[in-house]
Each structure stands twice: as C-alpha cells, then as structure tokens.
C-alpha positions as CSV (number, residue, x, y, z in Angstrom):
1,M,-4.3,-22.8,1.7
2,S,-6.6,-20.4,3.5
3,K,-5.4,-18.8,6.7
4,T,-8.8,-17.2,7.5
5,Y,-9.7,-16.7,11.1
6,I,-12.9,-15.2,12.4
7,P,-12.7,-14.0,16.0
8,K,-15.2,-15.7,18.4
9,G,-18.3,-13.6,18.8
10,Y,-17.6,-11.4,15.8
11,K,-20.6,-9.8,14.2
12,S,-20.6,-7.0,11.6
13,A,-22.0,-3.7,12.9
14,L,-23.5,-3.0,9.5
15,D,-25.7,-5.1,7.2
16,L,-24.8,-5.5,3.5
17,Y,-26.8,-2.5,2.3
18,Q,-25.3,-0.2,5.1
19,T,-21.9,-1.6,4.3
20,Q,-22.2,-0.5,0.7
21,E,-23.4,3.0,1.8
22,A,-20.4,3.3,4.1
23,I,-17.9,2.2,1.6
24,C,-19.2,4.7,-0.9
25,M,-18.9,7.4,1.7
26,I,-15.3,6.4,2.7
27,H,-14.3,6.6,-1.0
28,E,-15.8,10.0,-1.6
29,V,-14.6,11.6,1.6
30,F,-11.1,10.2,1.8
31,E,-10.3,11.0,-1.8
32,K,-11.1,14.7,-1.2
33,K,-9.2,14.7,2.1
34,L,-6.1,13.0,0.5
35,G,-6.1,15.3,-2.5
36,D,-6.4,18.4,-0.4
37,A,-3.7,17.3,2.1
38,L,-1.1,16.4,-0.5
39,N,-2.1,18.7,-3.4
40,L,-3.1,15.9,-5.7
41,I,-5.5,15.7,-8.7
42,R,-7.2,12.5,-9.9
43,V,-6.0,11.0,-13.2
44,S,-6.8,7.9,-15.3
45,A,-4.4,5.0,-15.0
46,P,-3.7,1.8,-16.9
47,L,-4.9,-1.7,-16.0
48,F,-2.0,-3.3,-17.8
49,V,1.4,-2.3,-19.2
50,E,4.0,-3.7,-21.6
51,P,6.5,-5.8,-19.6
52,Q,9.6,-4.6,-21.5
53,T,9.1,-1.0,-20.3
54,G,10.0,-1.9,-16.8
55,L,6.9,-0.1,-15.5
56,N,5.3,-2.9,-13.6
57,D,5.8,-3.2,-9.9
58,D,7.9,-6.3,-9.2
59,L,6.8,-6.5,-5.5
60,N,9.1,-9.1,-3.9
61,G,10.5,-10.2,-7.2
62,V,8.9,-13.6,-7.3
63,E,5.2,-12.9,-8.0
64,R,3.9,-13.8,-11.5
65,A,2.1,-11.1,-13.4
66,V,-1.1,-12.0,-15.3
67,T,-0.2,-11.7,-19.0
68,F,-2.2,-11.9,-22.2
69,D,-1.6,-11.4,-25.9
70,I,-3.1,-8.5,-27.9
71,K,-4.4,-9.5,-31.3
72,E,-3.9,-6.1,-33.0
73,T,-0.4,-5.3,-31.8
74,G,1.0,-8.8,-31.7
75,T,2.5,-8.0,-28.3
76,T,2.0,-9.2,-24.7
77,A,0.6,-7.1,-21.9
78,A,0.8,-7.6,-18.2
79,V,-1.8,-6.7,-15.6
80,V,-0.2,-4.3,-13.1
81,H,0.8,-5.3,-9.6
82,S,0.7,-1.6,-8.7
83,L,1.4,1.7,-10.4
84,A,4.5,2.6,-8.3
85,K,6.6,3.3,-11.4
86,W,3.9,4.3,-13.9
87,K,3.0,7.3,-11.7
88,R,6.5,8.8,-11.8
89,M,6.6,8.4,-15.6
90,A,3.2,10.1,-15.7
91,L,4.3,13.1,-13.7
92,Y,7.2,13.6,-16.2
93,T,4.9,13.1,-19.2
94,Y,2.2,15.4,-18.0
95,G,4.7,18.1,-16.9
96,F,3.7,18.4,-13.3
97,P,5.6,21.1,-11.3
98,V,7.2,20.7,-7.9
99,G,4.6,20.5,-5.1
100,K,1.8,19.0,-7.2
101,G,0.9,15.4,-7.8
102,I,-1.6,12.8,-8.8
103,Y,-3.8,10.0,-7.4
104,T,-5.7,7.3,-9.2
105,D,-7.8,4.2,-8.6
106,M,-5.5,1.2,-9.1
107,N,-7.0,-2.2,-9.6
108,A,-4.6,-5.2,-9.8
109,I,-4.5,-9.0,-9.9
110,R,-1.9,-10.7,-7.7
111,R,-2.4,-14.3,-8.6
112,D,0.3,-15.6,-6.1
113,E,-1.1,-13.8,-3.1
114,D,-1.7,-15.9,0.0
115,M,-5.4,-15.7,1.1
116,D,-6.2,-14.7,4.7
117,N,-8.3,-12.1,6.5
118,L,-6.3,-9.2,4.9
119,H,-5.2,-10.5,1.5
120,S,-7.0,-11.2,-1.7
121,V,-5.9,-11.9,-5.3
122,Y,-7.8,-8.7,-6.1
123,V,-6.1,-5.4,-5.0
124,D,-7.6,-2.0,-5.0
125,Q,-5.9,1.1,-3.8
126,W,-5.4,4.8,-4.2
127,D,-2.0,5.1,-5.9
128,W,-0.5,8.6,-5.5
129,E,2.7,10.4,-6.4
130,R,3.9,14.0,-6.0
131,V,6.9,15.9,-7.4
132,I,9.4,17.1,-4.7
133,T,12.7,19.0,-4.6
134,R,16.1,17.4,-3.8
135,E,16.0,19.3,-0.5
136,Q,12.8,17.5,0.5
137,R,14.4,14.0,0.2
138,N,14.8,13.7,4.0
139,V,13.2,12.0,6.9
140,D,11.4,15.1,8.2
141,F,9.6,15.6,5.0
142,L,8.7,11.9,4.9
143,K,7.2,12.1,8.4
144,D,5.3,15.3,7.6
145,T,3.7,13.5,4.6
146,V,2.8,10.5,6.8
147,N,1.1,12.7,9.4
148,K,-1.0,14.3,6.6
149,I,-2.2,11.0,5.3
150,V,-3.0,9.7,8.8
151,G,-4.9,13.0,9.4
152,A,-6.9,12.4,6.2
153,V,-7.8,8.9,7.5
154,C,-8.9,10.2,10.9
155,E,-10.9,13.1,9.4
156,T,-12.7,10.5,7.1
157,E,-13.4,8.4,10.2
158,D,-14.9,11.5,11.9
159,E,-17.3,12.1,9.0
160,L,-18.2,8.4,8.8
161,N,-19.1,8.3,12.5
162,K,-21.5,11.2,12.1
163,I,-23.6,8.9,9.9
164,F,-22.7,5.6,11.5
165,P,-21.9,6.3,15.1
166,L,-20.9,2.7,15.9
167,F,-17.2,2.6,15.6
168,R,-14.1,3.4,17.7
169,T,-11.7,6.1,16.6
170,H,-8.1,5.6,15.8
171,K,-5.1,7.5,17.3
172,R,-3.9,10.5,15.2
173,D,-0.5,10.7,16.8
174,V,2.0,8.6,14.8
175,S,4.8,6.8,16.4
176,F,7.8,6.6,14.1
177,I,10.3,3.7,14.4
178,T,12.8,2.0,12.0
179,S,12.8,-1.7,11.2
180,Q,16.3,-1.9,12.8
181,E,15.0,-0.4,16.0
182,L,12.1,-2.9,16.0
183,E,14.6,-5.8,15.6
184,D,16.7,-4.4,18.4
185,M,13.6,-4.2,20.6
186,Y,12.3,-7.7,19.8
187,P,15.3,-9.7,18.5
188,D,13.7,-13.1,19.1
189,K,10.4,-12.3,17.3
190,T,9.5,-12.4,13.6
191,P,8.9,-9.1,11.8
192,K,5.1,-9.5,12.0
193,E,5.3,-10.4,15.7
194,R,7.4,-7.2,16.2
195,E,4.8,-5.1,14.5
196,N,2.0,-6.6,16.6
197,E,3.8,-5.9,19.8
198,Y,4.7,-2.4,18.9
199,L,1.2,-1.5,17.5
200,R,-0.5,-3.0,20.5
201,E,1.2,-0.4,22.6
202,H,1.4,2.6,20.2
203,K,-1.8,2.1,18.1
204,T,-0.7,4.1,15.1
205,A,2.8,3.8,13.7
206,F,5.0,4.3,10.7
207,I,7.6,1.5,10.3
208,M,10.5,3.0,8.4
209,Q,13.3,1.6,6.2
210,I,11.7,-1.4,4.6
211,G,13.7,-3.5,2.2
212,K,17.2,-2.9,3.5
213,K,19.2,-5.6,5.3
214,L,19.1,-5.5,9.1
215,R,22.1,-6.2,11.3
216,S,20.8,-9.8,11.5
217,G,21.4,-10.1,7.8
218,K,17.6,-10.4,7.2
219,I,15.1,-7.8,5.9
220,H,12.0,-6.7,7.7
221,D,9.9,-7.1,4.5
222,G,10.4,-7.3,0.8
223,R,10.4,-4.1,-1.3
224,A,11.4,-3.7,-4.9
225,P,14.7,-1.9,-5.4
226,D,13.6,0.5,-8.1
227,Y,10.9,2.7,-6.6
228,D,11.3,3.4,-2.9
229,D,14.6,4.6,-1.4
230,W,15.0,1.9,1.3
231,E,16.4,4.6,3.7
232,L,13.3,6.9,3.2
233,N,10.3,4.6,3.1
234,G,7.9,2.7,5.3
235,D,4.5,1.3,6.1
236,I,1.6,3.2,7.8
237,M,0.0,0.8,10.3
238,F,-2.9,1.0,12.8
239,F,-3.8,-1.5,15.5
240,N,-6.8,-3.6,14.5
241,D,-8.8,-4.3,17.6
242,V,-11.1,-6.7,15.8
243,L,-8.3,-9.0,14.7
244,D,-5.9,-8.0,17.5
245,C,-3.0,-7.3,15.2
246,A,-1.0,-4.7,13.4
247,F,-2.8,-3.6,10.3
248,E,-1.0,-2.1,7.3
249,V,-3.0,0.6,5.4
250,S,-0.3,2.1,3.2
251,S,3.2,1.4,1.8
252,M,4.9,4.6,0.7
253,G,8.2,6.5,0.6
254,I,10.5,9.0,-1.1
255,R,11.4,7.4,-4.4
256,V,14.9,6.4,-5.5
257,D,17.2,9.0,-7.2
258,A,20.0,7.9,-9.5
259,K,22.4,7.2,-6.6
260,S,20.1,5.1,-4.5
261,L,18.7,3.2,-7.5
262,D,22.3,2.4,-8.6
263,K,23.0,1.0,-5.1
264,Q,19.8,-0.9,-4.6
265,L,19.8,-2.6,-8.0
266,T,23.2,-4.0,-7.3
267,E,22.2,-5.1,-3.7
268,A,19.1,-6.8,-5.1
269,G,21.0,-8.5,-7.9
270,A,18.8,-6.7,-10.4
271,D,21.4,-5.0,-12.6
272,D,19.7,-6.3,-15.7
273,R,17.0,-3.7,-15.3
274,R,19.4,-0.9,-16.0
275,N,18.7,-1.3,-19.8
276,M,14.9,-0.8,-19.4
277,K,13.5,2.5,-20.5
278,F,12.2,3.5,-17.0
279,H,15.5,2.7,-15.3
280,K,17.6,4.5,-17.9
281,M,15.5,7.7,-17.4
282,L,16.0,7.4,-13.6
283,L,19.7,6.8,-13.9
284,D,20.3,9.8,-16.2
285,G,18.2,12.1,-14.1
286,T,15.4,12.6,-16.7
287,L,12.5,11.7,-14.3
288,P,11.5,14.1,-11.5
289,L,12.2,13.4,-7.9
290,T,9.0,12.2,-6.2
291,I,7.3,10.8,-3.1
292,G,4.5,8.4,-3.4
293,G,2.6,5.3,-2.2
294,G,-0.4,3.2,-2.3
295,I,-3.3,3.3,0.2
296,G,-5.5,0.2,0.3
297,Q,-9.1,1.0,-0.5
298,S,-10.6,-2.3,0.9
299,R,-8.0,-2.2,3.7
300,L,-9.2,1.3,4.8
301,S,-12.9,0.3,4.6
302,M,-12.2,-2.9,6.5
303,L,-10.4,-0.9,9.3
304,L,-12.9,1.9,9.6
305,L,-16.0,-0.4,9.4
306,E,-14.4,-2.9,11.8
307,K,-14.8,-5.9,9.5
308,A,-13.1,-9.2,10.2
309,H,-12.4,-10.2,6.6
310,I,-11.5,-8.2,3.5
311,G,-14.1,-10.2,1.6
312,E,-16.8,-8.2,3.5
313,V,-15.8,-5.0,1.7
314,Q,-14.7,-6.3,-1.8
315,S,-15.8,-8.8,-4.3
316,S,-13.2,-11.5,-5.1
317,V,-12.7,-15.2,-5.6
318,W,-12.2,-17.3,-2.5
319,D,-11.2,-20.9,-1.8
320,E,-13.7,-23.4,-0.4
321,E,-12.1,-23.4,3.1
322,T,-12.4,-19.6,3.4
323,R,-16.1,-19.7,2.2
324,R,-16.8,-22.5,4.7
325,I,-15.2,-20.7,7.7
326,C,-17.0,-17.4,6.9
327,E,-20.4,-19.1,6.4
328,E,-20.1,-21.0,9.7
329,S,-19.2,-17.7,11.4
330,G,-22.1,-15.7,9.9
331,V,-19.7,-13.6,7.8
332,K,-21.1,-12.6,4.5
333,L,-18.6,-12.3,1.6
334,L,-19.4,-10.0,-1.2
C-alpha cells in the first residue's frame, strides 16, 4: 500500500529537462569529490551473483531476492540487494593496498520494499569500500570518514548552486550520536520519531551502532550481521525541509573482522552462513579489513534538488495510488 504524501503547496523548482541536467551534474561532481576524499577508483560491478557464495546482501534477513535460471550454466542467479560483501571480495581479488579503495554504480531490485516518498523497488547507489589497518578500526576513524563524505556532499551542493541557485544549503558540521543515546533521549518514541526529533534540531547527523540490541531489548534498525560491525557503523542523515523529516543518504561502517563476525552471526541466529565461501574467508582472516558503505544516488539528487518524491529523480514502477496522488499534486514521475 502506498504511503506517498505530497506536502501542501509543493512545486518542483526545476522542470523535467532542468532536473535531468541537474542529476547529471550531481553524478559527475559527487563521484569526483567522493573518489578524491576517500582515495577510491571506479570499478565495474555485478548486477547479479550466485546465491551459494554468500555474497548477496541479506538486508534485514526477510527480503526476497529476484532470482532467475541461466540456460548455459544450469544454475540460478540472484539480483543483488547491494554490493556490501562483493566489494570486500573484490578488494582482495584485485590486490588493493591499505589506504586505497573502490566505488561503483550499484543497481538493485528490492521486490519487497514498501513504497513511499523515499522508497522504490529500484535502488541505485554508489557502493564504495576501502582497505584499512587494524589500528583504524575505531570510532575516530569512522567519524573522520563520515566527515569526508558529508564534505563531498556539501561541495557538490556548492557546485550545483552555481548553476541552479535555487536551493538551500545543508549543514556541514556533523552531530554524532549512538542509537542507545537516542533511545535514552526519547524513550517513548519510535526509532524514526527519534531521528526526526534529533535531525530537526541538529540538521546533519550520523546515527551510530545500528543493528545491535538496545537496553530496551529492541534494535534501532535492522542490519545484516556479516558486513558492518554493529559497534562501528551508522547512517548519515540530513534534515529534509521539504518533507519535514530525517532523511538517510548513506548506510556505512567499518566492516566485521573475524571476532565481530563470529559474535554477530550467533546473535542473529545465522550460524549456518559460516560454511559459505565469503564467511569462511572472513573467519580465517583471508579477506582484508575494510570500511565501506552505500550512498543513494536518487536519494542524494532528491535531497539536493528539494524533490518531494523519489520518482521525480528515478524511473521505476509505481502503484496506482502513488500515481494518482502525484498527478493530483502536479508531481511528475519519471
């Protein structure tokens, strides 16, 4: 069921042609800014993987991957949910040294995604991953990386506003807070309500430690147990003035090492994954230590161009109710 909401009086600042120009500019500028900030190079990436490798992102563990059979191999392939695990394997296979990394255009199908202003069954993001040392597996390094990414976003926004001087700018200073601290601040609110309250005040924030159980016995949000270290991860969020809510642009973190993977697999009831190739290579220390994440391409365009619906910046399939609401509000879906 559609949860689309168009704010009263909303009107896009750009027409369809200008929107395409601006999206193109955002992609070109941000990729360069991100690559320079984190020392990344662009690589090609798969649209689908073999399920038995364990390389697909399991998201919250309940989403169904889109699968299909391949005539020549007689095997089944699954369209990726994200490239969280594939990237780490790629850094190992390509022999990347410490301090260098990769980014790629990731396109995914999430057939079970709920549709609303921010979510589509089509996902496009910049997936990135970088090799680090064991000494860099700490909160200070995580925060420094977050600041660099937010800096790349704001620098892209500055370049955009030289051509389209119609948009407000976003706060560069990041407020860091853990999911437990948020629960302590707003114990009677849901996780999304906590984010909205905090971002309304702080504008730009990094919500840390996603996936681990809070003192209430609940989690702030779901996160697969086999890529992020739940103690060293988080979400980059901005306050979206158009929709009056917290707006996630990136999920990222320092990745699990053998110790944290062992712990998180057991906590998540996912010990069966230990026999998969990817997980074996993590547990025996074969794969490099890394930090990585995904940055939503349509999400970033939506934020910087002050769009009310993600369908204004990406082509996808929408239910009739979403199309009706947008048409009645004068919102043009691509």
